[in-house]
C-alpha positions in Angstrom: 17.1 -73.4 -67.1 14.0 -74.0 -65.0 15.0 -77.5 -64.1 18.2 -79.6 -64.0 16.4 -82.6 -65.2 16.7 -82.7 -69.0 14.5 -85.4 -70.7 14.8 -84.4 -74.4 16.8 -82.3 -76.8 16.2 -81.3 -80.4 17.9 -78.8 -82.8 15.8 -77.0 -85.4 16.9 -75.8 -88.8 18.0 -72.4 -87.4 20.3 -74.1 -84.9 18.1 -73.4 -81.9 18.3 -76.0 -79.2 14.9 -77.1 -77.8 15.2 -78.7 -74.4 12.5 -80.7 -72.6 12.7 -80.7 -68.8 11.0 -82.5 -65.9 8.7 -80.0 -64.2 10.3 -77.0 -65.9 8.6 -77.0 -69.3 10.2 -76.5 -72.8 13.3 -74.3 -73.2 14.6 -72.7 -76.4 18.2 -71.7 -76.5 19.3 -69.7 -79.6 22.9 -69.4 -78.6 22.4 -66.2 -76.6 18.9 -66.1 -75.1 16.9 -68.6 -73.2 13.1 -68.8 -73.6 11.0 -70.9 -71.4 7.5 -72.2 -72.4 5.4 -73.7 -69.7 1.8 -74.1 -68.7 1.6 -70.6 -67.4 2.7 -68.8 -70.6 1.8 -71.2 -73.4 -0.7 -73.9 -74.3 1.6 -76.7 -73.2 -0.6 -79.2 -71.4 2.2 -80.1 -68.9 5.6 -78.9 -67.7 7.0 -82.4 -67.9 8.4 -82.8 -71.5 9.4 -86.4 -72.4 10.1 -86.0 -76.2 10.7 -83.3 -78.9 10.7 -83.7 -82.6 10.8 -81.2 -85.4 9.0 -81.9 -88.7 10.0 -80.9 -92.2 7.8 -77.7 -92.0 9.6 -76.6 -88.8 6.7 -77.4 -86.4 7.8 -78.6 -83.0 6.0 -81.7 -81.6 6.3 -82.0 -77.9 5.4 -85.2 -75.9 4.2 -84.5 -72.4 2.6 -86.3 -69.5 -0.7 -84.8 -70.5 -0.8 -85.2 -74.2 1.0 -84.2 -77.4 1.5 -80.5 -78.3 2.3 -79.1 -81.7 3.9 -75.6 -81.9 4.2 -74.1 -85.4 6.1 -71.0 -84.2 2.8 -69.2 -83.9 0.0 -71.5 -82.7 -0.2 -74.3 -80.2 -2.4 -77.4 -80.8 -2.8 -80.0 -78.1 -3.8 -83.6 -78.8 -4.9 -85.9 -76.0 -7.2 -88.9 -75.3 -10.3 -86.7 -75.4 -9.8 -85.1 -78.8 -7.7 -87.5 -80.8 -6.9 -91.2 -81.2 -4.1 -91.2 -78.7 -4.4 -94.2 -76.4 -2.7 -92.4 -73.5 -1.9 -88.9 -72.5 1.7 -89.9 -71.7 3.8 -89.4 -74.9 7.3 -90.7 -74.2 8.6 -90.8 -77.8 8.0 -89.1 -81.2 9.2 -90.2 -84.6 8.8 -88.3 -87.9 8.0 -90.2 -91.1 9.1 -88.4 -94.3 
């Protein structure tokens, strides 16, 4: 774990644990291996992760201190105040609507 400060946790359909940390980025734990995604090795806009949600297609939505990131297991898309209707770049919570 890159940080002891855990701010969010989500579990995907394969049982992987996704952990959002303060200053450490996003961590995936598959039961054996730890994978860290941060601003130096992914398109995450920030290493402070406030919220994580997983939609019905398996995309991970990550709320950060610099916008909202979507990770579809291949590509990253970042939404912020300059390219979307977000009123703030601080995304503290995410809810999915079926």
